[in-house]
N, CA, C and O atoms as CSV, one atom per row, in Angstrom:
chain,resi,resn,atom,element,x,y,z
A,1,MET,N,N,-32.676,8.548,5.444
A,1,MET,CA,C,-34.125,7.356,5.108
A,1,MET,C,C,-34.089,7.487,3.684
A,1,MET,O,O,-34.409,6.526,2.985
A,2,VAL,N,N,-33.784,8.421,3.252
A,2,VAL,CA,C,-33.773,8.322,2.025
A,2,VAL,C,C,-32.633,7.213,1.085
A,2,VAL,O,O,-33.060,6.603,0.105
A,3,LYS,N,N,-31.745,7.130,1.368
A,3,LYS,CA,C,-30.501,6.561,1.214
A,3,LYS,C,C,-30.893,4.997,1.426
A,3,LYS,O,O,-30.848,4.240,0.456
A,4,LYS,N,N,-31.241,4.570,2.589
A,4,LYS,CA,C,-31.919,3.335,3.160
A,4,LYS,C,C,-32.899,2.963,1.986
A,4,LYS,O,O,-32.779,1.872,1.426
A,5,PHE,N,N,-33.807,3.809,1.633
A,5,PHE,CA,C,-34.965,3.247,0.820
A,5,PHE,C,C,-34.079,2.810,-0.513
A,5,PHE,O,O,-34.086,1.612,-0.795
A,6,ILE,N,N,-33.202,3.853,-1.473
A,6,ILE,CA,C,-32.840,3.923,-2.454
A,6,ILE,C,C,-31.841,2.306,-2.402
A,6,ILE,O,O,-31.923,1.461,-3.293
A,7,HIS,N,N,-30.996,2.175,-1.235
A,7,HIS,CA,C,-30.416,0.979,-1.182
A,7,HIS,C,C,-31.252,0.180,-1.367
A,7,HIS,O,O,-31.216,-0.471,-2.411
A,8,LEU,N,N,-31.984,0.028,-0.687
A,8,LEU,CA,C,-33.251,-1.391,-0.544
A,8,LEU,C,C,-33.643,-1.288,-2.078
A,8,LEU,O,O,-33.263,-2.362,-2.545
A,9,LEU,N,N,-34.118,-0.661,-2.931
A,9,LEU,CA,C,-35.099,-0.377,-4.444
A,9,LEU,C,C,-34.022,-1.028,-4.812
A,9,LEU,O,O,-34.151,-2.252,-4.783
A,10,PHE,N,N,-32.511,-0.430,-5.311
A,10,PHE,CA,C,-31.964,-1.111,-6.214
A,10,PHE,C,C,-30.776,-2.623,-6.321
A,10,PHE,O,O,-30.430,-3.420,-7.193
A,11,LEU,N,N,-30.473,-2.363,-4.823
A,11,LEU,CA,C,-29.887,-3.960,-4.377
A,11,LEU,C,C,-29.409,-4.131,-2.953
A,11,LEU,O,O,-28.701,-3.164,-2.672
A,12,PRO,N,N,-29.511,-4.952,-1.971
A,12,PRO,CA,C,-29.292,-4.756,-0.910
A,12,PRO,C,C,-27.840,-5.730,-0.777
A,12,PRO,O,O,-27.853,-6.883,-1.208
A,13,CYS,N,N,-26.431,-5.056,-0.047
A,13,CYS,CA,C,-25.621,-5.483,0.329
A,13,CYS,C,C,-25.125,-6.823,-0.026
A,13,CYS,O,O,-24.051,-6.994,-0.602
A,14,SER,N,N,-26.063,-7.939,0.390
A,14,SER,CA,C,-25.616,-9.300,0.142
A,14,SER,C,C,-25.530,-9.883,-1.024
A,14,SER,O,O,-24.747,-10.777,-1.345
A,15,GLU,N,N,-26.854,-9.054,-2.068
A,15,GLU,CA,C,-26.764,-9.299,-3.470
A,15,GLU,C,C,-25.348,-8.743,-4.102
A,15,GLU,O,O,-24.442,-9.344,-4.679
A,16,ALA,N,N,-25.525,-7.341,-3.758
A,16,ALA,CA,C,-24.161,-6.848,-4.453
A,16,ALA,C,C,-22.741,-7.164,-4.435
A,16,ALA,O,O,-21.962,-7.014,-5.376
A,17,THR,N,N,-22.440,-7.679,-3.107
A,17,THR,CA,C,-21.188,-8.552,-3.096
A,17,THR,C,C,-21.143,-9.940,-3.732
A,17,THR,O,O,-19.992,-10.366,-3.822
A,18,LEU,N,N,-22.082,-10.752,-4.193
A,18,LEU,CA,C,-22.526,-11.586,-4.728
A,18,LEU,C,C,-22.320,-11.763,-6.495
A,18,LEU,O,O,-21.938,-12.644,-7.265
A,19,LEU,N,N,-22.866,-10.234,-6.588
A,19,LEU,CA,C,-22.563,-9.780,-8.105
A,19,LEU,C,C,-21.369,-9.717,-8.172
A,19,LEU,O,O,-20.802,-10.573,-8.852
A,20,LEU,N,N,-20.534,-8.634,-7.460
A,20,LEU,CA,C,-19.095,-8.485,-7.654
A,20,LEU,C,C,-18.153,-9.774,-7.630
A,20,LEU,O,O,-17.117,-10.048,-8.234
A,21,GLU,N,N,-18.849,-10.390,-6.784
A,21,GLU,CA,C,-17.531,-11.957,-6.968
A,21,GLU,C,C,-17.860,-12.455,-8.413
A,21,GLU,O,O,-16.976,-12.751,-9.217
A,22,LYS,N,N,-19.210,-12.524,-8.684
A,22,LYS,CA,C,-19.995,-13.200,-9.861
A,22,LYS,C,C,-19.380,-12.394,-11.252
A,22,LYS,O,O,-19.192,-12.990,-12.312
A,23,ARG,N,N,-19.097,-10.899,-11.049
A,23,ARG,CA,C,-18.941,-10.566,-12.186
A,23,ARG,C,C,-16.974,-10.665,-12.441
A,23,ARG,O,O,-16.429,-10.537,-13.537
A,24,ASN,N,N,-16.295,-10.901,-11.200
A,24,ASN,CA,C,-15.003,-11.110,-11.179
A,24,ASN,C,C,-14.660,-12.530,-11.577
A,24,ASN,O,O,-13.480,-12.881,-11.590
A,25,ALA,N,N,-15.613,-13.344,-11.894
A,25,ALA,CA,C,-15.358,-14.820,-12.489
A,25,ALA,C,C,-15.555,-14.840,-13.915
A,25,ALA,O,O,-14.700,-15.184,-14.731
A,26,ASN,N,N,-16.920,-14.389,-14.217
A,26,ASN,CA,C,-17.341,-14.184,-15.285
A,26,ASN,C,C,-18.362,-12.876,-15.657
A,26,ASN,O,O,-18.577,-11.913,-14.920
A,27,SER,N,N,-18.728,-13.029,-16.525
A,27,SER,CA,C,-19.505,-11.916,-16.724
A,27,SER,C,C,-21.165,-11.990,-16.077
A,27,SER,O,O,-21.777,-13.038,-15.868
A,28,ILE,N,N,-21.610,-10.794,-15.868
A,28,ILE,CA,C,-22.938,-10.679,-15.557
A,28,ILE,C,C,-23.754,-9.935,-16.707
A,28,ILE,O,O,-23.268,-9.094,-17.462
A,29,SER,N,N,-25.015,-10.360,-16.716
A,29,SER,CA,C,-25.925,-9.618,-17.364
A,29,SER,C,C,-26.299,-8.115,-17.652
A,29,SER,O,O,-25.722,-7.613,-16.687
A,30,ARG,N,N,-26.764,-7.248,-18.194
A,30,ARG,CA,C,-26.714,-6.149,-18.048
A,30,ARG,C,C,-27.879,-5.341,-17.233
A,30,ARG,O,O,-27.963,-4.113,-17.200
A,31,LYS,N,N,-28.769,-6.262,-16.577
A,31,LYS,CA,C,-29.643,-5.690,-15.765
A,31,LYS,C,C,-28.734,-5.865,-14.386
A,31,LYS,O,O,-28.783,-5.099,-13.424
A,32,GLU,N,N,-27.944,-6.973,-14.498
A,32,GLU,CA,C,-27.227,-7.037,-13.016
A,32,GLU,C,C,-26.471,-5.868,-13.021
A,32,GLU,O,O,-26.633,-5.060,-12.107
A,33,ASP,N,N,-25.380,-5.580,-14.234
A,33,ASP,CA,C,-24.258,-4.777,-14.058
A,33,ASP,C,C,-25.066,-3.331,-13.583
A,33,ASP,O,O,-24.714,-2.551,-12.697
A,34,TRP,N,N,-26.328,-3.239,-14.521
A,34,TRP,CA,C,-26.743,-1.598,-14.085
A,34,TRP,C,C,-26.704,-1.610,-12.685
A,34,TRP,O,O,-25.928,-0.871,-12.080
A,35,ARG,N,N,-27.834,-2.751,-11.833
A,35,ARG,CA,C,-28.178,-2.468,-10.541
A,35,ARG,C,C,-26.908,-2.640,-9.678
A,35,ARG,O,O,-26.954,-2.039,-8.605
A,36,LEU,N,N,-25.672,-3.411,-9.959
A,36,LEU,CA,C,-24.578,-3.073,-9.343
A,36,LEU,C,C,-23.883,-1.846,-9.140
A,36,LEU,O,O,-23.313,-1.451,-8.123
A,37,TYR,N,N,-24.049,-1.142,-10.575
A,37,TYR,CA,C,-23.433,-0.065,-10.775
A,37,TYR,C,C,-24.146,0.720,-10.019
A,37,TYR,O,O,-23.350,1.353,-9.326
A,38,MET,N,N,-25.538,1.111,-9.706
A,38,MET,CA,C,-25.785,1.858,-9.006
A,38,MET,C,C,-26.150,1.935,-7.707
A,38,MET,O,O,-26.662,2.927,-7.190
A,39,HIS,N,N,-25.833,0.633,-7.016
A,39,HIS,CA,C,-25.668,0.244,-5.447
A,39,HIS,C,C,-24.237,0.909,-5.355
A,39,HIS,O,O,-23.929,1.732,-4.493
A,40,LEU,N,N,-23.509,0.506,-6.229
A,40,LEU,CA,C,-22.017,1.112,-5.602
A,40,LEU,C,C,-21.500,3.042,-5.523
A,40,LEU,O,O,-20.707,3.772,-4.928
A,41,LYS,N,N,-22.492,3.105,-6.478
A,41,LYS,CA,C,-22.851,5.049,-6.520
A,41,LYS,C,C,-23.225,5.319,-4.984
A,41,LYS,O,O,-22.815,6.375,-4.502
A,42,ILE,N,N,-24.034,4.374,-4.108
A,42,ILE,CA,C,-24.627,4.897,-3.026
A,42,ILE,C,C,-23.922,4.277,-1.967
A,42,ILE,O,O,-24.113,4.809,-0.873
A,43,CYS,N,N,-23.149,3.286,-1.983
A,43,CYS,CA,C,-22.851,2.070,-0.922
A,43,CYS,C,C,-21.398,1.878,-0.739
A,43,CYS,O,O,-20.673,0.952,-1.101
A,44,LYS,N,N,-21.117,3.063,-0.037
A,44,LYS,CA,C,-19.182,3.109,0.432
A,44,LYS,C,C,-18.532,1.950,0.824
A,44,LYS,O,O,-17.316,1.854,0.663
A,45,TRP,N,N,-19.354,0.825,1.444
A,45,TRP,CA,C,-18.868,-0.670,2.319
A,45,TRP,C,C,-18.559,-1.223,1.016
A,45,TRP,O,O,-17.389,-1.438,0.700
A,46,CYS,N,N,-19.889,-1.560,-0.050
A,46,CYS,CA,C,-19.527,-2.361,-1.052
A,46,CYS,C,C,-18.487,-1.799,-2.171
A,46,CYS,O,O,-17.716,-2.532,-2.791
A,47,LYS,N,N,-18.560,-0.696,-2.301
A,47,LYS,CA,C,-17.312,0.296,-3.304
A,47,LYS,C,C,-16.054,-0.343,-2.355
A,47,LYS,O,O,-15.226,-1.096,-2.868
A,48,ALA,N,N,-16.002,-0.016,-1.107
A,48,ALA,CA,C,-14.460,-0.447,-0.848
A,48,ALA,C,C,-14.383,-2.074,-0.950
A,48,ALA,O,O,-13.311,-2.568,-1.297
A,49,TYR,N,N,-15.497,-2.921,-0.655
A,49,TYR,CA,C,-15.107,-4.467,-1.017
A,49,TYR,C,C,-15.035,-4.554,-2.387
A,49,TYR,O,O,-14.551,-5.649,-2.675
A,50,GLU,N,N,-15.379,-3.685,-3.690
A,50,GLU,CA,C,-14.629,-3.900,-4.924
A,50,GLU,C,C,-13.368,-3.704,-4.674
A,50,GLU,O,O,-12.767,-4.765,-4.502
A,51,LYS,N,N,-12.702,-2.728,-4.581
A,51,LYS,CA,C,-11.525,-2.200,-4.485
A,51,LYS,C,C,-10.575,-3.075,-3.720
A,51,LYS,O,O,-9.410,-3.126,-4.116
A,52,LYS,N,N,-11.024,-3.929,-2.426
A,52,LYS,CA,C,-9.820,-4.943,-2.280
A,52,LYS,C,C,-10.125,-6.115,-2.736
A,52,LYS,O,O,-9.329,-7.014,-2.467
A,53,LEU,N,N,-11.348,-6.457,-3.549
A,53,LEU,CA,C,-11.545,-7.707,-4.552
A,53,LEU,C,C,-10.361,-7.361,-5.633
A,53,LEU,O,O,-9.304,-7.993,-5.605
A,54,LYS,N,N,-10.517,-6.685,-6.252
A,54,LYS,CA,C,-9.559,-6.494,-7.102
A,54,LYS,C,C,-7.836,-6.321,-6.723
A,54,LYS,O,O,-7.005,-6.749,-7.524
A,55,ILE,N,N,-7.442,-5.699,-5.517
A,55,ILE,CA,C,-6.466,-6.015,-5.232
A,55,ILE,C,C,-6.097,-7.343,-5.091
A,55,ILE,O,O,-5.139,-7.800,-5.714
A,56,LEU,N,N,-6.936,-8.170,-4.139
A,56,LEU,CA,C,-6.899,-9.646,-4.048
A,56,LEU,C,C,-6.679,-10.470,-5.241
A,56,LEU,O,O,-5.927,-11.441,-5.337
A,57,ASP,N,N,-7.446,-9.946,-6.150
A,57,ASP,CA,C,-7.739,-10.928,-7.690
A,57,ASP,C,C,-6.199,-10.697,-8.180
A,57,ASP,O,O,-5.488,-11.598,-8.627
A,58,GLY,N,N,-5.835,-9.434,-8.031
A,58,GLY,CA,C,-4.465,-9.017,-8.938
A,58,GLY,C,C,-3.193,-10.218,-8.396
A,58,GLY,O,O,-2.516,-10.962,-9.106
A,59,ILE,N,N,-3.188,-10.057,-6.811
A,59,ILE,CA,C,-2.325,-10.887,-6.573
A,59,ILE,C,C,-2.456,-11.976,-6.379
A,59,ILE,O,O,-1.351,-12.448,-6.113
A,60,LEU,N,N,-3.565,-13.048,-6.340
A,60,LEU,CA,C,-3.916,-14.317,-6.593
A,60,LEU,C,C,-3.227,-14.699,-8.490
A,60,LEU,O,O,-2.543,-15.670,-8.815
A,61,LYS,N,N,-3.586,-13.874,-9.152
A,61,LYS,CA,C,-3.317,-13.917,-10.295
A,61,LYS,C,C,-1.743,-13.645,-10.522
A,61,LYS,O,O,-1.062,-14.219,-11.372
A,62,ARG,N,N,-1.483,-13.093,-10.009
A,62,ARG,CA,C,0.366,-12.717,-10.249
A,62,ARG,C,C,1.055,-14.156,-9.323
A,62,ARG,O,O,2.107,-14.717,-9.631
A,63,LYS,N,N,0.443,-14.419,-8.523
A,63,LYS,CA,C,0.883,-15.961,-8.213
A,63,LYS,C,C,0.691,-17.191,-8.464
A,63,LYS,O,O,1.229,-18.184,-7.975
A,64,LEU,N,N,-0.357,-17.058,-9.504
A,64,LEU,CA,C,-0.559,-18.294,-10.186
A,64,LEU,C,C,-0.056,-18.189,-11.327
A,64,LEU,O,O,-0.128,-19.208,-12.013
A,65,PHE,N,N,0.506,-17.172,-11.842
A,65,PHE,CA,C,1.415,-17.253,-12.771
A,65,PHE,C,C,3.150,-17.488,-12.461
A,65,PHE,O,O,4.024,-18.111,-13.063
A,66,GLN,N,N,3.140,-16.849,-11.506
A,66,GLN,CA,C,4.646,-17.355,-10.770
A,66,GLN,C,C,4.955,-18.816,-10.403
A,66,GLN,O,O,6.099,-19.270,-10.368
A,67,ASP,N,N,3.689,-19.610,-10.095
A,67,ASP,CA,C,3.723,-20.564,-9.633
A,67,ASP,C,C,3.313,-21.724,-10.577
A,67,ASP,O,O,2.791,-22.726,-10.089
A,68,LYS,N,N,3.577,-21.603,-12.193
A,68,LYS,CA,C,2.920,-22.409,-13.016
A,68,LYS,C,C,3.245,-24.031,-13.150
A,68,LYS,O,O,2.705,-24.940,-13.781
A,69,LYS,N,N,4.562,-23.947,-12.119
A,69,LYS,CA,C,4.946,-25.843,-12.196
A,69,LYS,C,C,3.927,-26.158,-10.959
A,69,LYS,O,O,3.837,-27.285,-10.474
A,70,THR,N,N,3.417,-25.403,-10.652
A,70,THR,CA,C,2.711,-26.550,-9.223
A,70,THR,C,C,1.428,-27.286,-9.965
A,70,THR,O,O,0.502,-26.878,-10.667
A,71,GLU,N,N,1.867,-28.664,-9.420
A,71,GLU,CA,C,0.221,-29.088,-10.419
A,71,GLU,C,C,-0.663,-29.366,-8.758
A,71,GLU,O,O,-0.383,-29.357,-7.559
A,72,ILE,N,N,-1.898,-29.604,-9.686
A,72,ILE,CA,C,-2.920,-30.192,-8.865
A,72,ILE,C,C,-3.251,-31.264,-9.324
A,72,ILE,O,O,-3.588,-31.477,-10.488
A,73,ASN,N,N,-3.151,-32.441,-7.982
A,73,ASN,CA,C,-3.471,-33.902,-8.403
A,73,ASN,C,C,-4.764,-34.120,-8.421
A,73,ASN,O,O,-5.210,-33.049,-8.008
A,74,ASN,N,N,-5.718,-34.856,-8.644
A,74,ASN,CA,C,-7.132,-35.154,-8.507
A,74,ASN,C,C,-7.559,-35.607,-7.252
A,74,ASN,O,O,-8.688,-35.524,-6.769
A,75,SER,N,N,-6.121,-36.298,-6.572
A,75,SER,CA,C,-6.237,-36.396,-4.886
A,75,SER,C,C,-6.480,-35.111,-4.445
A,75,SER,O,O,-7.494,-34.983,-3.759
A,76,ASP,N,N,-5.947,-34.317,-4.616
A,76,ASP,CA,C,-6.248,-32.606,-3.947
A,76,ASP,C,C,-7.696,-32.291,-4.273
A,76,ASP,O,O,-8.362,-31.628,-3.478
A,77,ILE,N,N,-8.140,-32.678,-5.256
A,77,ILE,CA,C,-9.095,-31.611,-5.591
A,77,ILE,C,C,-10.474,-32.775,-4.476
A,77,ILE,O,O,-11.581,-32.425,-4.068
A,78,GLN,N,N,-9.804,-34.058,-4.316
A,78,GLN,CA,C,-10.752,-34.857,-3.782
A,78,GLN,C,C,-10.684,-34.263,-2.471
A,78,GLN,O,O,-11.677,-33.595,-2.182
A,79,ASN,N,N,-9.951,-34.317,-1.770
A,79,ASN,CA,C,-9.651,-34.101,-0.583
A,79,ASN,C,C,-10.250,-32.483,-0.226
A,79,ASN,O,O,-10.586,-32.272,0.940
A,80,PHE,N,N,-10.366,-31.429,-1.184
A,80,PHE,CA,C,-10.796,-30.253,-0.954
A,80,PHE,C,C,-12.152,-30.148,-1.153
A,80,PHE,O,O,-12.779,-29.135,-0.845
A,81,LYS,N,N,-12.737,-31.302,-1.738
A,81,LYS,CA,C,-14.086,-31.146,-1.903
A,81,LYS,C,C,-14.399,-31.869,-0.027
A,81,LYS,O,O,-14.874,-31.297,0.954
A,82,ASP,N,N,-13.918,-33.200,-0.184
A,82,ASP,CA,C,-14.250,-33.644,1.400
A,82,ASP,C,C,-14.433,-32.846,2.439
A,82,ASP,O,O,-15.398,-32.726,3.193
A,83,LYS,N,N,-13.347,-32.280,2.400
A,83,LYS,CA,C,-13.461,-30.760,3.442
A,83,LYS,C,C,-14.552,-29.802,3.237
A,83,LYS,O,O,-15.260,-29.393,4.157
A,84,MET,N,N,-14.636,-29.553,2.364
A,84,MET,CA,C,-16.028,-28.539,2.151
A,84,MET,C,C,-17.237,-29.349,2.688
A,84,MET,O,O,-17.868,-29.228,3.738
A,85,MET,N,N,-17.361,-30.167,1.702
A,85,MET,CA,C,-18.476,-31.146,2.571
A,85,MET,C,C,-18.638,-31.001,3.439
A,85,MET,O,O,-19.627,-30.353,3.780
A,86,ASN,N,N,-17.684,-31.562,4.418
A,86,ASN,CA,C,-18.027,-31.569,6.160
A,86,ASN,C,C,-18.130,-30.461,6.538
A,86,ASN,O,O,-18.656,-30.381,7.648
A,87,LYS,N,N,-17.745,-29.202,5.918
A,87,LYS,CA,C,-17.564,-28.031,6.607
A,87,LYS,C,C,-19.167,-27.867,6.435
A,87,LYS,O,O,-19.706,-27.760,7.537
A,88,PHE,N,N,-20.113,-27.817,5.299
A,88,PHE,CA,C,-21.511,-27.491,5.025
A,88,PHE,C,C,-22.334,-28.883,5.633
A,88,PHE,O,O,-23.560,-28.806,5.564
A,89,ASP,N,N,-21.960,-29.706,6.017
A,89,ASP,CA,C,-22.403,-31.030,6.444
A,89,ASP,C,C,-23.569,-31.229,5.359
A,89,ASP,O,O,-24.734,-30.861,5.514
A,90,LEU,N,N,-23.082,-31.830,4.317
A,90,LEU,CA,C,-23.631,-32.325,3.358
A,90,LEU,C,C,-23.436,-33.815,2.725
A,90,LEU,O,O,-24.085,-34.156,1.736
């Protein structure tokens, strides 16, 4: 019961995973970082998600550096955008 209260008081899991992704992409504010830190101290599921995120990010970065010769055309970017728009029905 106390753990659930603390869990909701500091940060829900949905926001914690979003902040993990945001922190991975760029920096987050001190307040967000503190709230995320406190959440990760009490939530084993989000802590596991953080570990998996770090592993996947490392793999993707290594793959990116190995495939530097791969070019992305503007048409590829537009095709990707179109597919995403269709999925979200925007």
